[in-house]
N, C-alpha and C positions, 0 to 999 in steps of 0.2 A: 529202130530206136524210138522209145516212147517220146511223145510230144513234150517239149520243155526240158528234155534231157539232152545234153550235148556231150560228145566225146572229147576227151582232152587230146590235143595234138601238140606235138613238139613244134617249137618255132620253125617256120619255113617248111613244115610238112604240108603235103597236099591235103586239103579238106574238101569234101564234096560240097558243091554249091548249095545243096539243100541244108546242110549244117550251117553254112555261113548265113543263109537267109533266116534260118531258125534263130540263130544267135542275134541277128539284127532285130527280129520280132521280140525276142526276150528283152533286149535293151530298151526298146520302145515301150513295151508293156510293163516292165517291172522296174527298171533302173531309173528311167527319166522321171516318172512321177515322184519317186523318193527324192531325187535330186531337186526337183522343182519345189517340193514341200519344205526343203531345207535351204532354199535359195542358193543352190550350188550348181554350177555348170559342169558339163561333162569334162572339160579341160581341167578344172580344179579337182574334180574327183580323181581323174587319172594321175594327176601330179601328187595329190595327197596319198594315194595308194603307194606309189613308188617311194615317196619320202618317208612314209611310215615304216617301210621295210628297210630303210637305210639309216640306221642309228647315227652314223657319223656324217650323214648328208651326202649330197651328190653335187657335182658341178652342173652348171646350167646345160652344158653340152651333153653330159651323161643323162640328165633328166629328159632333155629333148629327144634323145634317141629312144629312151624307154617309153615315152608317151607318143612317139611318132609325130613330133611337131617340128616345124622349121625353127631356126634360131630366133627370128623376131617373135614368132608366136610363143615360144618357150619363155622368152624374156618378159612378154606381157603377162603370162600366167604367173611367173615368179614375182613380178611386181605386184600383181593383184594379191597373191598369197601374203607377201610381206606387208602390204598396206592394210590388209584385213587381220593381221596378227596371227596368221596361220603358219607362217614360216619366217625364218630370218636367214640372213647371209652372215657367214663368218669366214675368216681366213683359215686355210688348211693348216693344221698344227705342224705338219712336216714340210710343207712347201707354201710359204706365205704368198707366193704369186697366184696360187689357186684360191678361188673363192667357192665355198660350198654353200648350198642351200640346205637348210635343216628344218624339219617340221617342228613347230613350237608345241608346247603342251596343248594349246588351244587347237592346233591343227590335228594333233593326235586324238584329242577328245572328239573333234568333229568326225574324223575318220571312223572312230569306234561307234559313234552315234549313227553314221550312215550304214555301217555294216550291220548294226543291230536292227535298224529299220528294214534292211533288205532281208534279214533273217526272220523278221516277224511275220 
């Protein structure tokens, strides 16, 4: 497989160690400098990615599972997103006991900016 090109694997599928290491190298070489330039941490990037895909929002638990974070770490990320105006919390329209986290317009704009910078 050419350097810098990774195969797509289904979640839970076996991936050769060389591909995992190559993916880590790619994150360090390509993703982290873009995030640093925009003042965004990897945890915020991962959360914005998932929230941008979820128009109706996600519960904190759902988001945590998707970003592989513990409940306390997920709460800290959500608090940071809300404080920075990148997301907001709202009650679920069908079950008011559930609280959803939704990307704000600013959060979606930042996500698009990050993707564009990675594509550049």
